[in-house]
C-alpha positions as CSV (number, residue, x, y, z in Angstrom):
1,M,0.0,0.0,-0.3
2,K,1.1,3.5,-0.7
3,L,1.5,6.2,1.5
4,E,-1.4,8.3,-0.5
5,E,-3.3,5.1,0.1
6,A,-2.7,4.4,3.8
7,I,-3.5,8.2,4.6
8,A,-6.9,8.0,2.9
9,K,-8.0,5.1,4.4
10,R,-7.4,6.3,7.9
11,I,-9.2,9.2,7.3
12,Y,-12.1,7.4,5.8
13,D,-11.9,4.9,8.5
14,F,-11.8,7.8,11.4
15,C,-14.7,9.1,9.7
16,K,-16.7,5.8,10.0
17,E,-15.8,5.2,13.1
18,H,-16.6,8.6,14.8
19,N,-19.5,8.9,12.2
20,I,-18.5,12.4,10.7
21,A,-18.4,13.4,7.1
22,P,-15.1,14.1,5.2
23,N,-16.4,17.4,4.8
24,K,-17.4,17.9,8.4
25,I,-13.1,16.7,9.2
26,A,-12.4,19.5,6.2
27,N,-14.3,22.5,7.9
28,M,-13.3,21.2,11.3
29,G,-9.5,21.3,10.5
30,G,-9.7,24.6,8.4
31,L,-9.3,23.4,4.9
32,P,-11.4,23.1,1.7
33,S,-13.3,20.0,1.4
34,A,-11.6,19.7,-2.3
35,T,-8.4,18.9,-0.3
36,I,-9.8,15.7,1.2
37,R,-11.7,15.0,-2.1
38,C,-8.4,14.6,-3.8
39,I,-6.7,12.9,-0.5
40,F,-9.3,10.0,-1.2
41,Y,-9.3,9.9,-4.8
42,G,-5.9,9.9,-5.4
43,R,-4.9,12.9,-7.3
44,S,-3.2,14.4,-4.3
45,K,-0.4,12.3,-4.5
46,N,2.0,13.5,-1.8
47,P,-0.3,15.5,0.9
48,C,1.9,17.7,2.5
49,T,2.6,17.7,6.5
50,R,0.7,20.7,7.3
51,T,-2.4,19.3,5.6
52,I,-2.2,16.2,7.5
53,L,-1.5,18.0,10.5
54,D,-4.5,20.3,10.0
55,I,-6.6,17.1,9.6
56,C,-5.6,15.6,13.1
57,Q,-6.0,18.5,14.5
58,A,-9.7,18.8,13.6
59,P,-11.6,19.3,17.1
């Protein structure tokens, strides 16, 4: 499994575990929802550390 696939899977699993929509994670992290979509659909081949940090720190 590639890194970008692992990141997308972990975000997806987190959303499913906590019953949160991916768009809500993006909003909570201060990111555009397109950022999460790009990660999910593989358009973002190398999500930057800051993006991952923003997702992780979403309240």
